[in-house]
N, C-alpha and C positions, 0 to 999 in steps of 0.2 A: 369791659364790654365791648362787642364786637359793634361794629356800625359799616352794616351792608352800603352805604351810599356814599355821597363823598365826605372822604375822611381828609383830615386834618390832622398833620403831624407836626407843623409848621406854624413859626408867627406870621412868617409870609405867608403859609396858603390860608391862618385865617385872616390876615389885613385882604389876602384877595376873594376871599367870599363876602365880609362884610362889602367892599364894592361893588360887587353884584348885585346887593339887593335883597339877599337874604333875608326873613325875618327870624327864623327861629334852629336854635345850634344845642346839639347832643353834647353834652357832660358825659365824663367818663365814668361817672355816676349813674346813669343812666337816667336822669334829666335832663328836661330841656331847657331851656332859657332863651329871653323873648331878646330880639335886636337891644331894643333901649337896654334895658340891664348887661348885655355884653358892652354894649360899650361907655358904660357908666364905669364899668369894674375893668375897662381892658389893661392896664399894669397888671391889677390880680391874675388877671387872663395869660399874658403873655408868658407869668414869671410860671406859672404852673404848664404850661407849654414850655417851656426853656427846658422846666428841670422835670418834665414828667412827674410832676406833684399829682397826689389822688385827692386831693384838700377839696373834692365840691367844686372848682374853676375851672378846670383842665375842660378845655371844648376838641372835642375828638372829631364831630363833625355836623351834619347835616341829619336832621330827626327821619328821614321819608316822608313816605304818604300820607296824611294826615288819621284815615285809619287806621292804621298800625300803631298810632303815640297807645301809651298805656300814661301816662300824663295829657294832663285837662288845662294843668297852668303854670304860671311861671316858676320856674323854684326860686325868685331869689326875690322877686315883686309881690307875686301872686297872683297877676292878670292872665286873666281866661286869654286860653292858645287860640 
């Protein structure tokens, strides 16, 4: 899946994006994770980014404008976005 918005390809970029306060993150499989789940599963996400695994944990960027989202809940915890 392509991410037309801010792209995350390295663990350093993920860290910078987290520090900037972003709340939602787009995964390679098109799902969206909330900030809480990204922080709780940081090690899994880092490993997926480093190894370019398509296991549902690889964050690739930010989801862009909310009106363009096809997801309405976090793919991990189910919390409404």
